[in-house]
Structure formats: structure tokens, C-alpha cells
C-alpha positions in Angstrom: 4.0 1.5 10.5 1.3 0.1 8.3 1.0 1.9 5.0 -1.9 1.1 2.7 -3.8 1.8 -0.5 -7.5 2.3 0.0 -10.6 3.6 -1.9 -13.1 6.0 -0.7 -15.4 8.2 -2.8 -14.4 6.1 -5.8 -10.8 7.4 -5.5 -7.6 5.5 -4.7 -5.6 7.0 -1.9 -2.6 6.3 0.2 -2.9 6.1 4.0 -1.2 5.3 7.3 -3.1 3.0 9.7 -3.5 4.3 13.2 -1.9 2.2 15.9 -5.2 1.1 17.2 -6.3 0.0 13.7 -9.5 2.1 13.7 -8.5 5.0 11.5 -6.7 5.6 8.2 -4.8 8.9 8.1 -4.4 10.0 4.5 -0.7 10.2 3.5 -1.3 13.6 1.8 -2.6 15.2 5.0 0.6 14.0 6.7 2.6 15.9 4.1 3.4 12.8 1.9 2.2 13.9 -1.5 2.8 10.7 -3.4 0.4 9.5 -6.2 0.7 5.8 -5.5 2.5 3.2 -3.4 5.3 2.8 -5.9 6.1 6.5 -5.7 6.0 6.4 -1.9 8.4 3.5 -1.8 10.8 5.3 -4.1 10.6 8.7 -2.5 9.8 8.4 1.2 12.5 9.7 3.6 13.4 8.4 7.0 12.0 11.6 8.5 8.7 11.1 6.8 8.6 7.5 8.2 9.3 8.8 11.7 6.7 11.5 11.4 4.1 9.0 10.2 5.0 6.5 13.0 4.5 9.3 15.5 1.2 10.4 14.1 -0.1 6.8 14.0 0.0 6.7 17.8 -2.4 9.7 18.1 -6.2 9.8 18.0 -7.8 12.0 15.3 -9.0 14.5 17.8 -5.4 15.1 18.9 -4.3 16.3 15.4 -5.3 19.4 13.6 -5.6 19.3 9.8 -5.2 15.6 9.5 -7.7 13.8 7.3 -8.9 10.6 9.2 -11.1 8.0 7.6 -12.8 5.3 9.8 -11.4 2.0 8.5 -14.9 0.5 8.1 -15.7 3.2 5.7 -12.8 2.4 3.3 -12.3 -0.3 0.8 -8.8 -1.8 1.3 -7.0 -2.3 -1.9 -3.9 -4.4 -2.5 -1.0 -2.1 -1.3 0.6 -2.2 -4.8 -2.4 -2.7 -7.0 -0.4 -2.9 -10.3 3.1 -4.1 -9.8 5.7 -2.8 -12.3 7.1 -6.3 -12.9 6.1 -9.9 -12.3 6.2 -11.0 -8.7 9.2 -13.1 -8.0 8.2 -16.3 -6.2 10.0 -19.0 -4.3 9.0 -22.6 -4.9 9.3 -25.4 -2.3 11.0 -23.1 0.3 9.7 -24.9 3.4 10.8 -28.5 4.0 7.3 -29.4 5.1 5.7 -28.2 1.8 8.4 -30.0 -0.2 7.6 -33.2 1.5 3.8 -32.9 1.1 4.2 -32.0 -2.6 6.7 -34.7 -3.5 4.1 -36.8 -5.4 2.8 -33.8 -7.4 6.4 -32.6 -8.1 7.4 -36.1 -9.2 10.6 -36.1 -7.2 12.0 -33.1 -9.1 13.3 -31.4 -5.9 15.2 -32.8 -3.0 15.1 -31.9 0.7 18.7 -30.6 0.7 18.4 -28.1 -2.1 21.6 -26.3 -3.1 19.8 -23.4 -4.9 16.4 -21.8 -4.5 13.6 -22.4 -7.0 12.5 -19.1 -8.5 9.6 -18.5 -10.8 7.6 -15.5 -12.0 3.9 -14.7 -11.3 2.3 -12.3 -13.8 0.0 -9.8 -12.1 -2.2 -7.5 -14.3 -3.8 -6.2 -11.2 -3.6 -7.7 -7.7 -6.6 -8.7 -5.6 -7.3 -7.1 -2.3 -8.7 -8.2 1.0 -12.4 -9.1 0.5 -12.1 -9.4 -3.3 -13.7 -12.5 -4.9 -11.5 -14.8 -6.8 -12.8 -16.4 -10.0 -12.3 -20.2 -10.1 -12.2 -20.6 -14.0 -14.2 -23.9 -13.9 -13.8 -24.3 -17.6 -10.0 -24.3 -17.3 -9.0 -25.3 -13.7 -9.8 -28.4 -11.8 -7.2 -28.1 -9.1 -7.5 -24.7 -7.6 -5.1 -24.2 -4.6 -4.1 -21.7 -2.0 -0.7 -20.8 -0.6 -0.2 -18.3 2.3 3.1 -16.6 1.9 5.2 -13.7 3.4 6.0 -11.2 0.7 9.0 -8.9 0.8 8.8 -5.4 -0.7 12.1 -4.0 -1.9 12.6 -0.4 -0.8 15.5 0.8 -3.1 17.2 -0.5 -6.2 19.3 -3.5 -5.2 22.3 -4.6 -7.2 25.2 -6.8 -6.0 23.9 -6.8 -2.5 25.8 -8.8 0.2 23.7 -11.0 2.5 24.7 -8.9 5.5 23.4 -5.8 3.7 20.1 -7.2 2.5 18.0 -5.9 5.4 18.8 -2.3 4.3 17.1 -2.9 1.0 13.7 -3.9 2.4 10.8 -1.5 2.6 8.5 -3.8 4.3 6.4 -7.0 4.3 2.9 -8.0 3.4 0.8 -11.2 2.9 0.4 -12.8 -0.5 -1.8 -15.8 -1.3 -0.2 -17.6 -4.3 -3.4 -19.0 -5.8 -2.4 -21.8 -8.1 -4.0 -24.0 -10.8 -2.4 -27.3 -10.2 -3.7 -29.0 -13.3 -2.1 -26.2 -15.5 1.2 -26.5 -13.6 1.2 -30.3 -14.3 0.0 -29.9 -17.9 2.6 -27.4 -19.0 5.5 -28.7 -16.9 6.2 -25.3 -15.5 4.4 -22.9 -13.1 4.0 -19.6 -14.9 0.6 -20.0 -16.5 -1.0 -21.9 -13.6 0.1 -19.1 -11.2 -0.8 -16.1 -13.3 -4.5 -16.2 -14.1 -6.3 -12.9 -13.5 -7.1 -12.4 -9.9 -4.7 -15.1 -8.6 -2.6 -12.7 -6.5 -4.6 -11.6 -3.4 -2.2 -9.4 -1.4 -2.4 -7.1 1.6 -4.1 -5.8 3.6 -1.2 -3.3 3.9 2.6 -3.1 4.0 4.2 -3.2 7.5 7.5 -1.3 7.3 10.7 -3.3 7.9 11.6 -1.5 11.1 8.7 -3.1 12.9 10.4 -6.5 12.9 13.6 -8.1 13.9 15.5 -9.5 10.9 14.9 -12.0 9.6 11.2 -11.9 10.7 10.1 -15.1 12.5 6.3 -14.9 12.4 3.4 -17.3 12.7 1.9 -17.9 9.2 -1.5 -19.6 8.8 -4.3 -20.3 6.3 -7.8 -21.4 6.9 -10.5 -22.6 4.4 -14.0 -22.1 5.6 -12.6 -21.7 9.1 -10.6 -25.0 9.0 -6.9 -24.5 9.9 -4.9 -25.8 6.9 -1.4 -24.2 7.2 0.3 -23.4 10.5 4.0 -22.7 10.5 6.6 -19.9 11.1 8.5 -17.8 8.6 11.7 -18.7 10.4 11.4 -22.1 8.8 12.4 -20.9 5.3 14.9 -23.2 3.6 16.5 -20.2 1.9 16.2 -17.0 3.9 15.4 -13.5 2.8 19.0 -12.3 2.9 20.1 -15.2 0.7 17.3 -14.6 -1.8 18.0 -10.8 -2.2 21.7 -11.3 -2.4 21.5 -14.1 -5.0 19.0 -12.4 -7.2 20.7 -9.0 -7.1 24.0 -10.6 -8.4 22.5 -10.9 -11.9 19.7 -8.4 -12.1 18.7 -5.1 -10.5 15.8 -5.5 -8.0 14.0 -2.3 -8.5 12.3 -0.4 -5.7 8.8 -1.8 -5.3 9.8 -5.3 -6.4 7.7 -8.0 -4.7 9.3 -11.3 -3.6 7.0 -14.0 -2.3 9.0 -16.3 -0.1 7.2 -19.6 -0.4 4.5 -21.5 1.4 4.5 -24.1 4.2 2.7 -27.4 4.5 -1.1 -27.6 4.4 -1.8 -26.5 0.9 -4.6 -28.4 -0.8 -2.3 -30.4 -2.9 -0.7 -32.0 0.2 -3.9 -33.8 1.4 -4.9 -37.3 0.3 -7.2 -36.8 -1.6 -6.3 -33.2 -2.3 -8.5 -30.5 -0.8 -8.8 -28.1 -3.7 -10.9 -24.9 -3.6 -14.4 -24.7 -5.0 -16.9 -21.9 -5.5 -18.2 -20.7 -2.2 -15.0 -21.5 -0.2 -13.6 -18.7 1.9 -9.8 -18.6 2.2 -8.1 -16.6 5.0 -4.3 -16.1 5.1 -2.9 -14.6 8.3 0.6 -13.6 9.4 1.5 -12.5 12.9 2.0 -8.7 13.3 0.9 -8.1 9.8 -2.8 -9.0 9.6 -5.0 -11.2 7.4 -6.6 -11.2 4.0 -9.8 -13.1 3.2 -11.2 -14.0 -0.2 -14.1 -15.9 -1.5 -13.9 -18.3 -4.4 -16.6 -17.8 -7.0 
């Protein structure tokens, strides 16, 4: 099931995408009266999920009383427009990206890492598919892209064992971890350079966890102006999703709606010689198999 936040008639709404991808059925008309995605994640029942999955297979004319919106008439918003907390991100979580970034990282990380690298990404409001990303030319001279699989926690997680981690996942989405490399280098840490306004394109929807085998092994790619830059598989993570959820939940509660971005593979701009950083006018597309794609222009 694909669940999304969209805008029509200047109002934000929740919806379920039809199986053919042509229609959005409003969640309210399906009997799910949640005000936003965070409420839905916290409150949705298994029976509601099963009903929505069933209805998504039907055409609008087969259903009475269901409000259907043609997808081309809606503006797709990030599925969680305003996260409650910082996004938790994984650094250097693909061997290929670790190798290509070794010069930039100044040898700080080794190929055989014992522990994951975690950092926070502040998000005032996430960017959606089609939104333009400001390049901050007065501040940034190394703007980069990072296609990542993001995990959405479905219920409060505390002291979770690895074998239980799958039960705590609501679903998955795509996240582009836009990064200002010069700010990362200048400050010796990643928080500021990852957190400028607009630097978290996400979406176009959340695909519920039941749609995938666990852990998901999905093709992940990015393109800049149509040129393939990143091309890998989420099965190549150094530290897998179960390990991440289990380890983090040992010391803090992962609240329902928490977003964990699992890292990026080789092909980011920083890995080229010379680096292929983004500039105004560039169009970045991030795609993950069975989820979809998000596209954003740099301005």
C-alpha cells in the first residue's frame, strides 16, 4: 500500500494511491479520519490497512462514496511534511561510498567499521517531489546529492531485539540527503551542512512494510540531468536495518513516525575527480525500486 500526503484545493490531505498509480483515494473517504501522517502512523489498525489495500485494487467507478482524485490534479507533498524530531541518518553505510569519500573524510572511517556512524539532520519542513531546492550560493560551494532508503518507524521502539525489528517498521520512502560539503569540512561535523532549509527532499509516498521482504533488497539510483550517477542495491548496507533499529532503541525510544535514512551508495558528487557538485538548473532524480522516484531542481 502506498500512503501519501497531497494538496488539492489548497488543503493538505491524506490518501491511498490506487494500484494502477492513476488515482488517489482520500483516507477520510476510506474511513480513516486522521489529520496528518503522524496521526495515521500512530493510530492505523491492521484491519484499516487491509481495507485500504483491498480498495486500492479497485477502480473509482467500482466504489460508491469514495472520493477519488486524479494523481495529475494533486500536488504530492512529502509524506511527513514536518517531522517531530530530527531525521536519524547513517553515514558511510555502503562500502562503495566509504571508498569514494575516503579523501574527503580524511581517513576517519575504515572499511571494517565496528559501529555505525549516526548523525542528525534537522528538518523544519521537508521538500516534496517537484519542489525546487535553493543552492545557497553565498554559503555553499560544494552542493551534493545522496539517494537513500528511509525507514519509517510504526510504533514506539525501546530495547528491540534484531529479530523483532521488522515488527516496528511502518514503511519505507525515498530521501535525498542534500549536503553542503564545504560546511561539513569547515565545521568538522555534519549537522549544519546537512540541515539547511529545503535539504530534505522525501517521498513521493510511504510504501507500507508488508509490500517487501525483510530486509528489502531494492535497486537504488540517482541521476543528475539524466546522467546515471548512483546505481546500487539496498541489500549492500554495511549495517542493516535490524541492527540499526536494535542498537538505537537500546538507549533511546524511537517514537512512531521516526525517520531513519540508511545511507547512500557510491556515485555522490564528492566521489568524482574533480567532484561533480550541483549547480542551479541541475535536476536530480532519486529512484528506488518498488517505491518510486522524486525529482527536484536546484535553483
